[in-house]
Phi, psi and omega in degrees: 000135176208105182231132175241122181211160182298136172282162178301152180299126183221150180261166177296323179295328177295313180295325178296318180288336182255016188296336177288351177264002186244119177278111181271354188232049172296162191305324186280349187288153172295157175289156178293160175091008180292322179277142173281168177298326178296316179298316181297314181295328179294325176297316179295322175304313181299319180295312181299321183271008170082016178280154177285147175235158185298160177295153171256146175237128179232145169282122185256107180261009184282345181269311182225152177288151182210141177288354175281345183276077187283342181261347183081005178273151183288342183224149174220137182286129170261315177216124179129010183303311183299323179291317177300316182296321178297317180295314181295320179297319180293313181291343174273354181082014183265354183232132178256152175294152179297148182290340179260014180293141177239122177281129187259011179287174182294327182275119183284089181236153178257111179245009182299142177078359181277147168269179185298317185290324176293319178297319181293325180289316186272324186218075187299326181292324178290321177299323179294335176300321178290311183302318187264006181293124179272128176255151177271116182241130176259130182267123179252114181252111183202156170242017182251110181297322182297322180289319179296316179293321179296323178298317178301313181296317181295318180295332181257016186299325180266009176252151185283075175290141175282164177302321181295322180293321178292316179296326180295336179274355178282156175264171177111174186290316184298310177303323179295316180294323177300316179296321178298313181297322182294344181265004177293159182302322182298317184271000174246334185242327186276325184294151181240016176255162183294144177240026184290339181239037178061036178298327180294327176291327177296318177295317180301321178296319179296316182295319180294320178297313180297316179297317183292327179276347177080019180171177183291131176224171178293133184239035175289167185307314184299324179289321179292322178296317179297320180296320180296331179275347189298324183298329180281346186250346183228172177260011184297141179273121182255340186296326179294320176297319180296321179295322177294320177298312182297323178296315179293325178289331173296317175298317181297324180297326179277345179272316183265165179273166172286139183050050190288127178301334177291345184248035179286337181246132179289340184293340181269347187302313180302325179292312179295324177299314183293326175294316178299316182296319189259337178248302171061027179287153185297322183266026181302318181298316179299322180292319178294318178298321177297318178296320180296323176295315177297320181297320180287332185266345187228063188293340181263358177296135184303327179291321180291317178300314180295319181295315181294320178296319180294330183289352180281342181232077192292339183264002183274136181299324178296321177298315178301311184298315180298310181297319179296311183293323177295314178296318180298318179297317180298317183290313183290339177260016177053038175077018179286105186292328179293316178294323178298319179296321179293331182281340188304313180303318178293322178295315180298321178292320180292318183292326182283000000 
């Protein structure tokens, strides 16, 4: 079943009052925080000044039960999450209008920089424009995950979706396992890079691919996309690989700190993951930190030169192998730079 039809006429205040019935985070959705405060306030500006805004699309589970309804809520956002969040933030008093906003109504008033409660206090009729603003909502009634996800991708076709966002909208075992891995403590608490565009899912896809292949492989977008589709085309078992990834990430969570400065770049995660998986010593973080100190102080050392050159192509299998072998040599030799220099010819030969 797949039916798209207009939802009943509803105001912003109605959706605000019913927001606990709306799932804003189904698997295919972008992570929160993609819009800046300026972008959010500009949407409220458009509403106040009477401009049209795009349609919202929701999965409507209020008519028939569906196995897609994983939260038990009657509605789930397919397209419009950022807009709903901006509206809810404003009506909660957490978002202020932009300071350069110009009210285009007949009455010449300055409402720039006001939050909702200040606006309601000073200009209640203008506040009511927001409360009573009718939005166009399309109700999607379906029990087919592939159709719901395809609708999300189609609606966002002219928007710059990341590879991780598109893969998250795919059906099948691999996208599901990628989402599970991205929710581990290591990828929610230890990383220190932004996750506003599902970057943690992108890392999770790389780790699952590397684990499933049994070694470093190319992890560019095209390879990750093919891997995400693989479950639908083969009988290969992926859950065992995912369990190994989650087990190693549990170890990594106890090795690294929360919001760890060593994890500011997503490009190093597969290398650190492979070290955790294969070495897994308790002081691994201290050893990596020691190498970074050595790397900053000895830029002409052949191992540092090789490591820095490899770091320019983070998704390349040769880059992964070189960085891993250099770090492994440094760690197993207790930071002996002379021994590391002696190992470099063998490392370069092994990586190639």
